[in-house]
Backbone as JSON, one array per atom type, in Angstrom:
{
  "sequence": "MRWRVAMVGKPKLGFVAEGVEIYARRIRRWAPLELVSARSGRPAAESRELERLTEGYFRILLDERGELLDSRELARRLAGWEQRGPGKLALLIGGAAGHDPGLRHRADWVWSLSPLTLQHELALLIALEQVYRAYTITRGTPYHRE",
  "N": [[-50.99, 194.08, 114.07], [-50.71, 194.8, 117.48], [-51.19, 197.34, 119.9], [-50.07, 198.57, 123.04], [-50.19, 201.19, 125.17], [-48.4, 202.29, 127.76], [-48.37, 204.29, 130.51], [-47.21, 206.55, 133.07], [-49.46, 207.53, 135.4], [-52.41, 209.41, 134.45], [-53.23, 211.58, 131.73], [-53.4, 214.9, 132.84], [-53.61, 217.4, 131.86], [-55.99, 219.08, 130.06], [-56.07, 219.58, 127.24], [-54.15, 217.78, 126.37], [-55.22, 215.28, 127.11], [-57.47, 215.28, 125.45], [-56.21, 215.35, 122.91], [-54.76, 212.94, 123.01], [-56.85, 211.09, 123.01], [-57.96, 211.63, 120.49], [-55.83, 210.9, 118.69], [-55.42, 208.25, 119.48], [-57.86, 207.11, 118.73], [-57.67, 207.5, 115.94], [-55.43, 205.88, 115.32], [-56.49, 203.41, 115.95], [-57.98, 202.78, 113.72], [-56.34, 201.28, 112.16], [-54.97, 199.52, 113.8], [-55.36, 197.6, 116.8], [-55.43, 199.33, 119.88], [-54.59, 200.03, 123.19], [-54.8, 201.96, 126.16], [-53.04, 202.11, 129.12], [-52.39, 202.68, 132.6], [-49.88, 203.36, 135.06], [-49.4, 203.71, 138.58], [-48.32, 206.78, 139.98], [-45.21, 207.41, 141.51], [-42.18, 206.53, 143.12], [-39.39, 206.48, 140.83], [-38.28, 203.84, 140.4], [-40.33, 202.12, 141.28], [-42.39, 202.93, 139.58], [-41.29, 202.13, 137.13], [-41.14, 199.35, 137.48], [-43.88, 198.77, 137.55], [-44.66, 199.64, 134.97], [-43.23, 197.8, 133.49], [-44.45, 195.4, 134.31], [-47.04, 195.83, 133.29], [-46.56, 195.62, 130.6], [-45.65, 193.12, 129.98], [-44.64, 190.51, 127.85], [-44.82, 191.98, 125.57], [-43.2, 193.73, 122.85], [-41.07, 196.11, 123.85], [-41.08, 199.56, 123.6], [-39.39, 202.19, 124.64], [-39.73, 205.5, 125.65], [-37.33, 208.03, 125.64], [-35.12, 210.74, 125.99], [-32.51, 210.11, 125.4], [-32.54, 208.15, 123.57], [-32.84, 206.58, 120.28], [-32.98, 208.74, 117.55], [-35.32, 209.34, 115.01], [-36.53, 210.24, 111.75], [-39.85, 210.96, 110.51], [-40.43, 209.35, 108.26], [-38.51, 207.31, 108.51], [-39.39, 206.15, 110.9], [-41.87, 205.21, 110.02], [-41.01, 203.24, 108.18], [-39.75, 201.48, 109.94], [-41.92, 200.67, 111.59], [-43.51, 199.47, 109.63], [-41.89, 197.31, 108.95], [-41.96, 195.88, 111.36], [-44.64, 195.25, 111.35], [-44.76, 193.46, 109.21], [-42.83, 191.43, 109.77], [-42.56, 191.34, 112.42], [-42.83, 191.58, 116.02], [-45.58, 191.57, 116.66], [-46.97, 192.41, 118.97], [-46.77, 195.51, 120.35], [-45.46, 197.71, 122.78], [-45.63, 200.91, 124.08], [-43.8, 202.81, 126.23], [-44.13, 205.28, 128.6], [-42.6, 207.26, 130.85], [-42.82, 208.79, 134.15], [-42.64, 212.05, 135.7], [-40.02, 211.97, 136.67], [-38.73, 210.39, 134.87], [-37.46, 207.28, 133.48], [-36.41, 204.34, 135.24], [-33.0, 203.38, 135.21], [-32.5, 200.61, 134.83], [-34.81, 199.59, 133.55], [-34.65, 201.02, 131.18], [-32.41, 199.78, 130.05], [-33.39, 197.2, 129.69], [-35.35, 197.49, 127.81], [-36.69, 196.88, 124.53], [-36.33, 198.63, 122.47], [-35.14, 201.93, 122.51], [-36.5, 204.97, 122.08], [-36.18, 208.25, 120.93], [-37.93, 211.21, 120.91], [-37.0, 213.72, 120.67], [-33.99, 215.58, 121.31], [-34.49, 217.27, 123.34], [-35.75, 217.54, 126.68], [-38.92, 216.45, 127.34], [-42.07, 217.24, 128.78], [-43.86, 214.64, 130.34], [-46.57, 214.11, 129.64], [-46.88, 215.59, 127.31], [-44.99, 214.3, 125.73], [-46.23, 211.82, 125.42], [-48.48, 212.55, 123.84], [-47.2, 213.56, 121.52], [-45.8, 211.27, 120.69], [-47.93, 209.51, 120.07], [-49.08, 210.94, 117.95], [-47.01, 210.74, 116.1], [-46.88, 207.97, 115.66], [-49.38, 207.62, 114.48], [-48.94, 209.23, 112.2], [-46.92, 207.7, 110.99], [-48.38, 205.42, 110.26], [-50.09, 206.63, 108.36], [-48.26, 207.33, 106.41], [-47.3, 204.81, 105.53], [-49.62, 203.79, 104.48], [-50.28, 205.53, 102.55], [-52.05, 207.69, 102.83], [-53.43, 211.02, 102.76], [-51.92, 212.78, 104.86], [-49.33, 213.17, 105.88], [-46.85, 215.43, 104.85], [-44.17, 216.33, 102.73]],
  "CA": [[-50.15, 194.48, 115.17], [-51.48, 195.28, 118.62], [-50.47, 198.35, 120.67], [-50.42, 198.91, 124.42], [-49.47, 202.39, 125.6], [-48.34, 202.26, 129.22], [-47.86, 205.57, 130.98], [-47.34, 206.81, 134.5], [-50.57, 208.45, 135.6], [-53.27, 209.73, 133.31], [-53.06, 213.0, 131.39], [-54.18, 215.86, 133.63], [-53.82, 218.58, 131.02], [-57.17, 218.81, 129.25], [-55.78, 219.52, 125.8], [-53.4, 216.56, 126.11], [-56.18, 214.17, 127.18], [-58.26, 215.34, 124.22], [-55.35, 214.95, 121.8], [-54.47, 211.51, 123.15], [-58.04, 210.35, 122.56], [-58.08, 211.81, 119.03], [-54.85, 210.08, 117.98], [-55.69, 206.84, 119.77], [-58.98, 206.72, 117.86], [-57.16, 207.42, 114.57], [-54.57, 204.7, 115.21], [-57.34, 202.21, 116.03], [-58.47, 202.43, 112.38], [-55.4, 200.35, 111.55], [-54.42, 198.54, 114.76], [-55.9, 197.72, 118.15], [-54.59, 200.12, 120.79], [-55.16, 200.27, 124.51], [-54.05, 202.85, 127.05], [-53.04, 201.65, 130.51], [-51.56, 203.58, 133.39], [-49.25, 202.93, 136.31], [-49.47, 204.74, 139.63], [-47.18, 207.67, 140.15], [-44.46, 207.14, 142.73], [-40.73, 206.58, 142.89], [-39.09, 205.97, 139.48], [-38.08, 202.39, 140.36], [-41.65, 201.49, 141.4], [-43.1, 203.22, 138.32], [-40.71, 201.29, 136.08], [-41.58, 197.96, 137.71], [-45.28, 198.69, 137.15], [-44.7, 199.72, 133.5], [-42.73, 196.52, 132.99], [-45.5, 194.42, 134.55], [-48.15, 196.11, 132.38], [-46.18, 195.36, 129.2], [-45.06, 191.8, 129.87], [-45.0, 189.8, 126.62], [-44.83, 192.95, 124.46], [-41.96, 194.36, 122.4], [-41.11, 197.37, 124.59], [-40.49, 200.77, 123.03], [-39.31, 203.11, 125.76], [-39.43, 206.87, 125.26], [-36.27, 208.65, 126.43], [-34.39, 211.67, 125.12], [-31.2, 209.52, 125.06], [-32.77, 207.06, 122.62], [-32.56, 206.76, 118.86], [-33.78, 209.75, 116.84], [-35.71, 208.98, 113.66], [-37.52, 211.12, 111.15], [-41.15, 210.29, 110.38], [-40.35, 208.29, 107.24], [-37.76, 206.19, 109.08], [-40.29, 205.5, 111.84], [-42.86, 204.47, 109.22], [-40.34, 202.04, 107.67], [-39.54, 200.55, 111.07], [-43.21, 200.1, 111.96], [-43.93, 198.57, 108.55], [-41.1, 196.09, 109.11], [-42.51, 195.14, 112.5], [-45.94, 194.7, 110.92], [-44.55, 192.34, 108.29], [-42.01, 190.35, 110.32], [-42.22, 191.68, 113.78], [-43.29, 190.95, 117.25], [-47.03, 191.45, 116.74], [-47.48, 193.21, 120.09], [-45.84, 196.59, 120.68], [-45.82, 198.54, 123.93], [-44.98, 202.21, 124.18], [-43.67, 203.11, 127.66], [-43.91, 206.69, 128.91], [-42.34, 207.4, 132.28], [-43.37, 209.93, 134.86], [-41.85, 213.29, 135.73], [-38.61, 211.67, 136.94], [-38.2, 209.53, 133.82], [-37.43, 205.83, 133.67], [-35.33, 203.71, 135.98], [-31.99, 202.93, 134.24], [-32.64, 199.18, 134.54], [-35.85, 199.42, 132.54], [-34.11, 201.54, 129.93], [-31.51, 198.75, 129.49], [-34.16, 196.0, 129.33], [-36.28, 197.8, 126.72], [-36.3, 196.34, 123.22], [-35.87, 199.78, 121.68], [-35.28, 203.22, 123.18], [-36.85, 205.94, 121.04], [-36.16, 209.66, 121.33], [-38.73, 212.13, 120.09], [-36.23, 214.94, 120.55], [-32.96, 215.66, 122.35], [-35.05, 218.07, 124.43], [-36.55, 216.84, 127.68], [-40.32, 216.83, 127.19], [-43.0, 216.89, 129.85], [-44.28, 213.29, 129.94], [-47.87, 214.11, 128.96], [-46.65, 216.08, 125.94], [-44.29, 213.22, 125.02], [-47.27, 210.85, 125.05], [-49.26, 213.08, 122.72], [-46.34, 213.63, 120.34], [-45.53, 209.89, 120.25], [-49.12, 208.98, 119.39], [-49.22, 211.62, 116.66], [-45.99, 210.19, 115.2], [-47.32, 206.62, 115.28], [-50.45, 207.83, 113.5], [-48.29, 209.72, 110.98], [-46.23, 206.56, 110.36], [-49.42, 204.63, 109.59], [-50.57, 207.32, 107.16], [-47.19, 207.24, 105.4], [-47.25, 203.47, 104.95], [-50.87, 203.53, 103.77], [-50.43, 206.5, 101.46], [-53.16, 208.62, 103.02], [-52.93, 212.42, 102.68], [-51.71, 213.46, 106.14], [-47.93, 213.57, 105.93], [-46.36, 216.22, 103.72], [-42.71, 216.49, 102.72]],
  "C": [[-51.03, 195.1, 116.25], [-50.59, 196.22, 119.44], [-50.99, 198.41, 122.1], [-49.55, 200.11, 124.79], [-49.56, 202.44, 127.12], [-47.66, 203.54, 129.69], [-48.0, 205.67, 132.49], [-48.42, 207.87, 134.66], [-51.41, 208.59, 134.34], [-53.09, 211.2, 133.0], [-53.99, 213.9, 132.21], [-54.46, 217.13, 132.83], [-54.94, 218.27, 130.03], [-56.87, 218.68, 127.77], [-54.98, 218.28, 125.45], [-54.35, 215.36, 126.12], [-57.03, 214.12, 125.92], [-57.45, 214.88, 123.02], [-55.01, 213.48, 121.83], [-55.65, 210.7, 122.64], [-58.22, 210.46, 121.04], [-57.11, 210.89, 118.3], [-55.01, 208.6, 118.27], [-56.81, 206.33, 118.87], [-58.51, 206.59, 116.41], [-56.3, 206.19, 114.36], [-55.42, 203.43, 115.17], [-58.0, 201.87, 114.7], [-57.62, 201.33, 111.78], [-54.89, 199.27, 112.5], [-55.12, 198.71, 116.11], [-54.91, 198.47, 119.04], [-55.32, 200.27, 122.11], [-54.22, 201.15, 125.31], [-54.18, 202.31, 128.47], [-52.12, 202.57, 131.3], [-51.07, 202.93, 134.67], [-49.4, 204.07, 137.32], [-48.18, 205.53, 139.69], [-46.51, 207.37, 141.49], [-42.98, 207.33, 142.48], [-40.43, 205.97, 141.51], [-38.92, 204.45, 139.41], [-39.43, 201.66, 140.43], [-42.47, 201.73, 140.13], [-42.61, 202.3, 137.21], [-41.11, 199.84, 136.25], [-43.03, 197.78, 137.25], [-45.42, 198.76, 135.62], [-44.24, 198.38, 132.89], [-43.79, 195.43, 133.16], [-46.65, 194.59, 133.55], [-47.84, 195.74, 130.92], [-45.49, 194.01, 129.03], [-45.57, 191.1, 128.61], [-45.07, 190.7, 125.39], [-43.39, 193.32, 124.09], [-42.01, 195.77, 122.98], [-40.34, 198.48, 123.9], [-40.55, 201.82, 124.14], [-38.96, 204.5, 125.25], [-38.4, 207.46, 126.21], [-35.47, 209.55, 125.51], [-33.0, 211.15, 124.73], [-31.33, 208.4, 124.04], [-32.43, 207.43, 121.19], [-33.54, 207.77, 118.25], [-34.07, 209.26, 115.43], [-36.56, 210.09, 113.08], [-38.79, 210.3, 110.92], [-41.13, 209.16, 109.36], [-39.59, 207.07, 107.76], [-38.62, 205.44, 110.09], [-41.32, 204.67, 111.09], [-42.25, 203.18, 108.67], [-40.14, 201.0, 108.78], [-40.86, 199.88, 111.47], [-43.73, 199.13, 110.9], [-43.17, 197.25, 108.64], [-41.61, 195.24, 110.26], [-43.86, 194.53, 112.14], [-45.74, 193.44, 110.08], [-43.85, 191.16, 108.95], [-41.9, 190.38, 111.82], [-42.94, 190.97, 114.89], [-44.8, 190.8, 117.39], [-47.67, 192.28, 117.85], [-46.42, 194.23, 120.49], [-46.36, 197.37, 121.88], [-44.97, 199.8, 123.89], [-44.98, 202.59, 125.65], [-43.3, 204.57, 127.86], [-43.77, 206.82, 130.43], [-43.01, 208.62, 132.87], [-42.42, 211.11, 134.81], [-40.36, 213.03, 135.95], [-37.99, 210.75, 135.89], [-38.24, 208.07, 134.2], [-36.25, 205.42, 134.54], [-34.3, 203.2, 134.96], [-32.1, 201.44, 133.88], [-33.68, 198.91, 133.48], [-35.36, 199.92, 131.19], [-33.22, 200.48, 129.26], [-32.26, 197.49, 129.06], [-35.15, 196.24, 128.2], [-35.76, 197.2, 125.42], [-35.79, 197.44, 122.29], [-36.12, 201.03, 122.51], [-35.37, 204.28, 122.09], [-36.82, 207.34, 121.63], [-37.01, 210.46, 120.36], [-37.94, 213.39, 119.78], [-35.09, 214.88, 121.56], [-33.41, 216.54, 123.52], [-35.73, 217.15, 125.44], [-37.97, 217.35, 127.56], [-41.11, 216.43, 128.43], [-43.68, 215.6, 129.42], [-45.65, 213.25, 129.27], [-47.72, 214.59, 127.52], [-45.93, 215.02, 125.12], [-45.28, 212.15, 124.57], [-48.03, 211.31, 123.83], [-48.44, 213.11, 121.43], [-46.06, 212.22, 119.8], [-46.73, 209.3, 119.52], [-49.32, 209.64, 118.03], [-48.22, 211.03, 115.66], [-46.32, 208.76, 114.77], [-48.43, 206.72, 114.24], [-49.85, 208.29, 112.16], [-47.6, 208.57, 110.25], [-47.24, 205.67, 109.64], [-49.91, 205.32, 108.31], [-49.53, 207.29, 106.04], [-47.22, 205.87, 104.73], [-48.52, 203.15, 104.15], [-51.17, 204.55, 102.68], [-51.61, 207.45, 101.61], [-52.64, 210.06, 103.12], [-52.89, 213.13, 104.04], [-50.31, 214.02, 106.19], [-47.56, 214.35, 104.65], [-44.85, 216.36, 103.85], [-42.35, 217.93, 102.52]]
}
């Protein structure tokens, strides 16, 4: 399975940029992953750019109105996609104003990390950590604890 993480802008918070690189490197042990960014602007323009950057990918859009899963459920879903799935997954992280409603409706899956509204850089870091955690669960490595 191949990952493309498309975000608006690049992380400006130093600790987030460092964490993103740490988890991206960890995920790459199991799957190719690339980080791409769209220019910051109006939500509609940001969403068009995110959509262009992820053409041909199964789009997972982060939004607090999406489906909430626990880590084990996420691991099961990712394992299913690995076995039967699309092969190319894109994680879409909007900017400060969120996603355009049209993109939200065109996404293949809308995932919520929390019912709380998260700052987009923090959402990126949390999402990558959860993807990494899902891989460790499916591979039985000692990271996730119940």
